[in-house]
DOGUGU-130431 format. One record per residue (C-alpha): residue number from 1; residue in three letters; x, y negated, z negated. Coordinates in Angstrom, 1 decimal, always signed. Layout:
N
[rec NUM 'ALA' [X Y Z]],
...
# end
This chain:
105
[rec 1 'MET' [-1.8 -47.2 -57.6]],
[rec 2 'GLY' [-1.3 -49.3 -54.5]],
[rec 3 'TYR' [-1.5 -53.0 -53.6]],
[rec 4 'PHE' [-4.0 -55.3 -55.4]],
[rec 5 'THR' [-5.6 -52.5 -57.3]],
[rec 6 'THR' [-7.4 -52.8 -60.6]],
[rec 7 'ALA' [-8.6 -50.0 -62.9]],
[rec 8 'SER' [-9.9 -52.0 -65.9]],
[rec 9 'ALA' [-12.3 -49.5 -67.6]],
[rec 10 'GLU' [-11.7 -46.5 -69.7]],
[rec 11 'ALA' [-10.6 -43.5 -67.7]],
[rec 12 'SER' [-11.0 -45.4 -64.4]],
[rec 13 'THR' [-8.8 -44.9 -61.3]],
[rec 14 'ALA' [-8.1 -47.3 -58.4]],
[rec 15 'MET' [-6.0 -46.3 -55.4]],
[rec 16 'GLY' [-5.3 -48.0 -52.1]],
[rec 17 'TYR' [-5.5 -51.7 -51.1]],
[rec 18 'SER' [-7.6 -54.2 -52.9]],
[rec 19 'THR' [-9.6 -51.6 -54.9]],
[rec 20 'THR' [-11.4 -52.2 -58.2]],
[rec 21 'ALA' [-12.6 -49.5 -60.6]],
[rec 22 'SER' [-14.3 -51.4 -63.4]],
[rec 23 'GLY' [-17.0 -48.9 -64.6]],
[rec 24 'LEU' [-16.3 -46.4 -67.3]],
[rec 25 'TYR' [-14.9 -43.2 -65.7]],
[rec 26 'SER' [-15.1 -44.7 -62.2]],
[rec 27 'THR' [-13.0 -44.1 -59.1]],
[rec 28 'ALA' [-12.2 -46.5 -56.2]],
[rec 29 'MET' [-10.1 -45.3 -53.3]],
[rec 30 'GLY' [-9.3 -46.8 -49.9]],
[rec 31 'TYR' [-9.5 -50.4 -48.7]],
[rec 32 'SER' [-11.5 -53.1 -50.5]],
[rec 33 'THR' [-13.6 -50.6 -52.5]],
[rec 34 'THR' [-15.4 -51.4 -55.7]],
[rec 35 'ALA' [-16.7 -48.9 -58.3]],
[rec 36 'SER' [-18.4 -50.9 -61.0]],
[rec 37 'GLY' [-21.0 -48.6 -62.3]],
[rec 38 'SER' [-20.1 -46.1 -65.0]],
[rec 39 'ARG' [-19.2 -42.7 -63.5]],
[rec 40 'SER' [-19.3 -44.2 -60.0]],
[rec 41 'THR' [-17.2 -43.4 -57.0]],
[rec 42 'ALA' [-16.4 -45.7 -54.0]],
[rec 43 'MET' [-14.3 -44.3 -51.2]],
[rec 44 'GLY' [-13.5 -45.6 -47.7]],
[rec 45 'TYR' [-13.5 -49.1 -46.3]],
[rec 46 'ASN' [-15.4 -52.0 -48.0]],
[rec 47 'THR' [-17.6 -49.6 -50.0]],
[rec 48 'THR' [-19.4 -50.5 -53.3]],
[rec 49 'ALA' [-20.8 -48.2 -55.9]],
[rec 50 'SER' [-22.4 -50.5 -58.5]],
[rec 51 'ALA' [-24.9 -48.4 -60.4]],
[rec 52 'GLU' [-24.5 -45.6 -62.9]],
[rec 53 'ALA' [-23.4 -42.3 -61.4]],
[rec 54 'SER' [-23.6 -43.8 -57.8]],
[rec 55 'THR' [-21.4 -42.7 -54.9]],
[rec 56 'ALA' [-20.5 -44.8 -51.8]],
[rec 57 'MET' [-18.4 -43.2 -49.0]],
[rec 58 'GLY' [-17.6 -44.4 -45.6]],
[rec 59 'TYR' [-17.5 -47.8 -43.9]],
[rec 60 'PHE' [-19.4 -50.8 -45.4]],
[rec 61 'THR' [-21.6 -48.5 -47.6]],
[rec 62 'THR' [-23.4 -49.6 -50.8]],
[rec 63 'ALA' [-24.9 -47.4 -53.5]],
[rec 64 'SER' [-26.7 -49.8 -55.9]],
[rec 65 'GLY' [-29.4 -47.4 -57.2]],
[rec 66 'SER' [-28.7 -45.4 -60.3]],
[rec 67 'ARG' [-27.6 -41.9 -59.3]],
[rec 68 'SER' [-27.7 -42.8 -55.6]],
[rec 69 'THR' [-25.4 -41.7 -52.7]],
[rec 70 'ALA' [-24.7 -43.7 -49.5]],
[rec 71 'MET' [-22.5 -42.1 -46.8]],
[rec 72 'GLY' [-21.6 -43.2 -43.3]],
[rec 73 'TYR' [-21.5 -46.5 -41.6]],
[rec 74 'ASN' [-23.3 -49.6 -43.0]],
[rec 75 'THR' [-25.7 -47.5 -45.2]],
[rec 76 'THR' [-27.4 -48.7 -48.4]],
[rec 77 'ALA' [-28.8 -46.5 -51.2]],
[rec 78 'SER' [-30.7 -48.8 -53.5]],
[rec 79 'ASP' [-33.4 -46.6 -54.9]],
[rec 80 'TYR' [-33.1 -44.3 -58.0]],
[rec 81 'ALA' [-31.4 -41.0 -57.0]],
[rec 82 'SER' [-31.7 -41.8 -53.3]],
[rec 83 'LEU' [-29.5 -40.2 -50.6]],
[rec 84 'VAL' [-28.8 -42.2 -47.4]],
[rec 85 'ILE' [-26.6 -40.7 -44.7]],
[rec 86 'GLY' [-25.8 -41.9 -41.2]],
[rec 87 'GLN' [-25.4 -45.4 -39.8]],
[rec 88 'TYR' [-27.4 -48.6 -40.4]],
[rec 89 'ASN' [-29.8 -46.8 -42.8]],
[rec 90 'SER' [-31.1 -47.8 -46.1]],
[rec 91 'SER' [-33.4 -46.4 -48.8]],
[rec 92 'GLY' [-36.9 -46.3 -47.5]],
[rec 93 'SER' [-36.0 -46.6 -43.8]],
[rec 94 'SER' [-37.0 -44.2 -41.1]],
[rec 95 'VAL' [-35.8 -43.3 -37.7]],
[rec 96 'THR' [-37.9 -44.2 -34.6]],
[rec 97 'ASN' [-36.6 -43.2 -31.1]],
[rec 98 'ASN' [-33.0 -43.2 -32.2]],
[rec 99 'ALA' [-30.8 -40.2 -31.8]],
[rec 100 'THR' [-27.8 -41.7 -33.5]],
[rec 101 'SER' [-29.3 -42.5 -36.9]],
[rec 102 'PHE' [-30.6 -40.4 -39.8]],
[rec 103 'SER' [-32.2 -41.1 -43.1]],
[rec 104 'THR' [-33.5 -38.7 -45.8]],
[rec 105 'SER' [-35.6 -41.4 -47.4]],
# end
């Protein structure tokens, strides 16, 4: 549903502009989002959920680890079952003297 949307896998859903849901039971919503992992979800602007059961939400977020979640601005969850929240964070990163970023890794 939308413009340049593709839902190519079984029970997948794509909504918005230039969204792709190619994983089984995946959902892609927003602008230029891709949900290619099975049971993955990508929502927001230029987000990618490429691993099994991964979730990417926000702006330029990537969830590439199996069962991982990335939320916020420019975050990357690449480790298995990792949770990354905030901005400019990635799996395995930490915060040093920065009140505007947060990482649970």
